[in-house]
C-alpha positions as CSV (number, residue, x, y, z in Angstrom):
1,M,133.4,137.6,128.5
2,R,132.1,136.3,131.8
3,R,132.4,132.6,132.2
4,A,130.2,130.4,134.3
5,R,129.3,126.8,134.8
6,L,126.1,125.9,133.0
7,S,124.0,122.8,132.7
8,G,125.1,121.6,129.3
9,V,124.3,118.7,127.0
10,L,126.2,116.3,129.2
11,G,124.6,117.3,132.4
12,G,121.3,116.6,134.0
13,R,119.2,118.8,131.6
14,S,119.9,119.2,128.0
15,L,120.5,123.0,128.2
16,P,119.5,125.8,130.5
17,V,116.3,127.5,129.3
18,G,118.2,130.6,128.0
19,L,120.6,128.6,125.9
20,A,118.0,126.1,124.7
21,V,115.9,128.8,123.1
22,L,118.3,129.2,120.2
23,V,115.6,128.9,117.6
24,L,112.5,129.5,119.8
25,G,109.9,132.3,119.5
26,L,111.8,134.2,116.8
27,A,108.7,135.0,114.8
28,S,107.5,137.3,117.6
29,G,108.9,140.6,116.1
30,G,110.7,143.5,117.5
31,E,111.4,147.0,116.3
32,A,114.9,148.3,116.9
33,R,117.8,147.4,114.5
34,A,121.3,148.7,114.6
35,R,123.2,148.0,111.3
36,G,127.0,147.6,111.1
37,V,129.2,149.4,108.6
38,T,128.8,146.8,105.9
39,S,125.8,144.6,105.1
40,A,125.4,141.1,103.7
41,P,123.0,140.0,101.0
42,S,120.6,138.2,103.4
43,D,119.3,139.2,106.8
44,P,120.3,137.0,109.8
45,W,117.3,137.9,111.8
46,D,114.9,137.0,109.0
47,E,116.7,133.7,108.5
48,L,116.3,132.9,112.2
49,R,112.6,133.6,112.0
50,R,112.2,131.5,108.8
51,T,114.0,128.6,110.6
52,D,111.7,129.0,113.6
53,S,108.6,128.9,111.4
54,A,109.8,125.8,109.5
55,L,110.5,124.0,112.8
56,E,107.2,124.9,114.2
57,A,105.4,123.6,111.1
58,V,107.2,120.2,111.3
59,L,106.9,119.7,115.0
60,R,103.2,120.6,115.0
61,R,102.7,117.1,113.6
62,R,103.1,115.1,116.8
63,V,103.5,111.4,116.0
64,P,104.2,108.5,118.3
65,D,107.7,107.0,118.3
66,W,106.5,103.7,116.8
67,S,105.1,105.4,113.8
68,P,107.0,105.3,110.5
69,E,106.4,109.1,110.3
70,A,108.6,109.6,113.3
71,D,111.7,109.0,111.2
72,V,110.4,111.4,108.6
73,V,109.9,114.1,111.2
74,R,113.4,113.5,112.6
75,G,114.9,113.8,109.2
76,Q,113.1,117.1,108.5
77,V,114.1,118.6,111.8
78,N,117.7,117.6,111.3
79,A,117.8,119.1,107.9
80,I,116.4,122.4,109.2
81,L,118.8,122.6,112.1
82,A,121.7,121.6,109.8
83,G,121.0,124.8,107.9
84,T,121.0,126.9,111.0
85,L,123.7,125.6,113.3
86,D,127.4,125.5,112.4
87,Y,128.2,122.2,114.2
88,E,131.8,122.0,113.0
89,E,132.6,125.6,114.0
90,I,131.0,125.1,117.4
91,A,132.9,121.8,117.8
92,R,136.2,123.4,116.8
93,R,135.8,126.3,119.3
94,A,134.5,124.0,122.1
95,L,137.3,121.4,121.8
96,D,139.9,124.1,121.1
97,A,143.4,122.6,120.7
98,E,142.0,119.1,121.2
99,W,140.1,119.3,117.8
100,S,143.3,119.3,115.8
101,K,144.6,116.3,117.7
102,L,141.7,114.1,116.5
103,T,142.0,112.1,113.4
104,S,139.6,112.8,110.5
105,A,137.6,109.7,111.5
106,E,137.4,110.9,115.1
107,Q,136.3,114.3,114.0
108,R,133.5,112.9,111.9
109,Q,132.5,110.6,114.7
110,F,132.4,113.5,117.1
111,L,130.3,115.6,114.8
112,R,127.7,112.9,114.2
113,T,127.1,112.5,117.9
114,F,127.5,116.1,118.8
115,S,125.0,117.3,116.1
116,A,122.4,114.6,117.2
117,L,122.8,115.7,120.9
118,T,122.5,119.4,120.1
119,N,119.4,118.8,117.9
120,Q,117.7,116.9,120.7
121,A,118.4,119.7,123.1
122,F,116.9,122.4,120.9
123,V,113.9,120.3,119.9
124,S,113.2,119.7,123.6
125,A,113.1,123.4,124.2
126,L,110.5,123.8,121.5
127,T,107.8,122.4,123.9
128,R,108.1,125.8,125.8
129,P,105.2,127.8,124.4
130,D,105.4,130.4,127.1
131,L,108.5,132.2,126.0
132,H,108.5,135.6,124.4
133,F,111.2,137.5,122.5
134,R,111.9,141.1,121.6
135,L,114.6,142.0,119.1
136,E,117.0,144.6,120.5
137,S,119.6,145.0,117.7
138,E,121.1,143.3,114.6
139,M,124.6,144.1,113.7
140,V,126.1,142.9,110.3
141,N,129.7,143.4,109.5
142,G,130.8,141.5,106.4
143,P,130.5,137.8,107.0
144,I,129.9,138.2,110.8
145,A,126.6,139.1,112.4
146,T,125.3,139.6,116.0
147,V,121.6,139.5,116.9
148,R,120.6,140.5,120.4
149,V,117.2,139.8,121.8
150,T,115.5,139.8,125.2
151,A,113.5,136.7,126.3
152,W,111.1,136.2,129.1
153,G,108.5,133.7,130.3
154,S,104.7,134.3,130.6
155,R,104.3,133.0,134.1
156,P,104.6,135.2,136.1
157,A,104.6,138.0,133.5
158,R,108.1,139.1,132.5
159,A,109.6,136.6,134.8
160,G,113.3,135.7,134.4
161,E,114.1,138.2,131.7
162,R,117.3,137.2,129.9
163,R,119.6,138.9,127.4
164,I,120.5,136.5,124.5
165,E,123.1,137.2,121.8
166,Y,123.3,135.0,118.7
167,R,126.6,135.1,116.9
168,L,126.5,134.0,113.3
169,T,128.8,133.7,110.3
170,Q,127.8,133.7,106.6
171,K,128.7,130.5,104.8
172,R,127.3,129.3,101.4
173,D,124.9,132.3,101.4
174,R,123.4,131.2,104.7
175,W,123.8,132.6,108.2
176,L,124.9,129.9,110.6
177,I,125.0,130.2,114.4
178,Y,128.4,129.4,115.9
179,D,127.8,130.7,119.5
180,V,125.0,131.9,121.8
181,L,125.5,134.1,124.9
182,V,122.9,134.2,127.6
183,D,123.4,137.0,130.1
184,E,127.0,137.1,128.7
185,V,127.6,133.4,129.3
186,S,128.8,131.6,126.2
187,L,127.4,128.3,125.0
188,V,130.8,127.4,123.4
189,D,132.5,128.1,126.7
190,S,130.0,125.9,128.5
191,Y,130.7,123.1,126.1
192,H,134.5,123.7,126.4
193,D,134.4,123.3,130.1
194,Q,132.5,120.0,130.0
195,F,134.5,118.5,127.1
196,A,137.9,119.5,128.7
197,R,136.9,117.9,132.0
198,L,135.9,114.6,130.3
199,M,139.0,114.6,128.1
200,R,141.2,115.0,131.1
201,R,139.4,112.2,132.9
202,G,139.3,109.6,130.2
203,G,140.3,111.0,126.9
204,F,138.3,111.0,123.7
205,A,136.7,107.6,124.4
206,E,135.3,108.9,127.7
207,L,133.8,112.0,125.9
208,M,132.2,109.9,123.2
209,D,130.8,107.4,125.6
210,R,129.2,110.1,127.7
211,M,127.8,111.9,124.6
212,Q,126.4,108.7,123.1
213,H,124.8,107.7,126.3
214,K,123.1,111.0,126.5
215,V,121.8,110.7,123.0
216,E,120.3,107.2,123.8
217,V,118.6,108.2,127.0
218,T,117.2,111.5,125.7
219,G,115.1,109.7,123.2
220,R,113.5,110.6,119.9
221,Y,111.6,113.6,118.6
């Protein structure tokens, strides 16, 4: 797997466009499918499309931050994403050996902030109406699935075409995303590089301070 430095949740932008489109534009069909040797009861591609439709329906109701409805919208979005993203698996892989060194309380603290930050990044990407997707293949092998799509922007036509690969695992009869690769660059690897750098510099406290600051300045949705 090719590794490269990406703008991650702790950098200037939430996520690069390719990584931030995790749940974007998935209702815009595609034809080709390649099945693995075994199959699971549900279809990961269909679940991704249902998630996209649910998010679009919630976020269509734009409400000001001061409105009591803003908290309702936030709760609905968080619930939808919690049924799509495997925050704990992403965190385990991104922190690697450091995860097991954390206490249970620290792990819970990390997951609360990490999930909030990740949700903000993906919701921010939902304001991009000019992205188009084409399904290339869907491979299901037991509890593991891979969905590959091609994404591109409208302006100019077919500009910046990217290959995106969603990696999912089946838990509790749901397909949850645990990594995304854009042009062979891994979201988990990007997180790992950033987290490791901060942990070396100031330990867990430095990592949490940076993440919490990012949550606060990014704002509400």
